[in-house]
C-alpha positions as CSV (number, residue, x, y, z in Angstrom):
1,M,88.6,-137.0,76.3
2,R,86.6,-138.2,79.2
3,S,82.9,-137.8,79.5
4,R,81.8,-135.2,81.8
5,Y,80.0,-138.1,83.9
6,E,83.3,-139.7,84.3
7,V,84.8,-136.6,85.8
8,I,82.1,-136.0,88.3
9,K,81.2,-139.1,90.2
10,R,78.6,-137.8,92.6
11,P,77.6,-134.8,94.7
12,L,78.6,-135.1,98.4
13,I,75.4,-134.6,100.6
14,T,76.8,-134.2,104.1
15,E,76.0,-131.8,106.9
16,K,79.2,-129.9,106.0
17,G,78.6,-129.9,102.3
18,L,75.1,-128.5,102.6
19,A,76.4,-125.7,105.1
20,V,79.0,-124.8,102.5
21,K,76.4,-124.9,99.7
22,E,74.0,-122.4,101.7
23,S,76.7,-120.0,103.1
24,L,79.5,-119.9,100.4
25,H,77.6,-120.7,97.3
26,T,79.8,-123.7,96.8
27,L,79.0,-127.2,95.6
28,V,80.9,-130.3,96.8
29,F,81.6,-133.4,94.5
30,E,83.5,-136.5,94.5
31,V,85.5,-136.5,91.3
32,A,87.9,-138.8,89.5
33,P,91.2,-138.9,91.2
34,D,93.2,-137.9,88.1
35,A,90.6,-135.0,87.1
36,T,92.1,-131.6,86.8
37,K,90.5,-128.5,87.9
38,V,89.9,-127.4,84.3
39,E,88.1,-130.6,83.6
40,I,86.0,-130.2,86.7
41,R,85.0,-126.7,85.7
42,E,84.0,-127.7,82.3
43,A,82.0,-130.7,83.6
44,V,80.0,-128.9,86.2
45,Q,79.3,-126.0,83.7
46,A,78.1,-128.5,81.1
47,V,76.0,-130.7,83.4
48,F,74.3,-128.0,85.6
49,K,74.3,-125.1,83.1
50,V,76.0,-122.6,85.7
51,K,79.1,-120.4,85.5
52,V,81.9,-121.6,87.8
53,A,84.1,-118.9,89.6
54,A,86.7,-121.2,91.3
55,V,87.5,-124.9,91.9
56,R,89.5,-126.2,94.9
57,T,90.4,-129.9,95.2
58,A,91.5,-132.1,98.0
59,I,92.8,-135.7,97.9
60,L,91.5,-137.7,100.8
61,H,93.4,-140.8,101.8
62,G,91.5,-144.2,102.3
63,K,91.0,-145.5,105.8
64,E,92.4,-148.7,107.0
65,R,89.5,-151.2,107.9
66,R,89.6,-154.4,109.8
67,R,87.5,-157.5,109.9
68,G,88.8,-159.5,112.7
69,R,92.5,-160.3,111.8
70,L,92.1,-159.2,108.2
71,V,93.3,-155.7,107.4
72,G,92.2,-153.9,104.3
73,R,92.3,-150.4,102.9
74,R,89.7,-148.2,101.3
75,P,90.9,-146.3,98.1
76,D,92.2,-142.8,98.0
77,W,89.7,-140.4,96.6
78,K,89.4,-136.8,95.5
79,K,86.9,-134.0,96.5
80,A,86.1,-130.8,94.6
81,Y,84.7,-127.6,96.1
82,V,83.2,-125.7,93.2
83,T,82.2,-122.0,93.9
84,L,79.7,-120.5,91.5
85,Q,79.8,-117.0,90.3
86,P,77.7,-114.4,91.9
87,G,74.1,-114.3,90.7
88,E,74.1,-117.9,89.5
89,K,71.2,-120.1,90.7
90,M,72.2,-123.0,92.9
91,P,71.3,-126.5,91.3
92,E,69.1,-128.6,93.7
93,Y,70.4,-132.1,94.1
94,A,69.7,-132.4,97.9
95,E,66.1,-131.4,98.1
96,N,64.6,-134.4,100.3
97,V,67.4,-134.5,102.9
């Protein structure tokens, strides 16, 4: 059993993430690559004390990066869109942006 803080790595504070938060009542997180939707739902409910309606996930592939002749690759990572139930208060994690 993983800790809820191992499942949720960090909130994604981007223009798109904040727009989704305001318009669709949805939070966006970077999560562990092997985390399931059930684990993500339970972790968000435990950490932020809110009720989750739905969880959508996307696996994003790492970009290829170059330093002169040397070629490297960033790791793949997983993003989760967590929709809250109607009437739930949105947690504020991006107040000073």
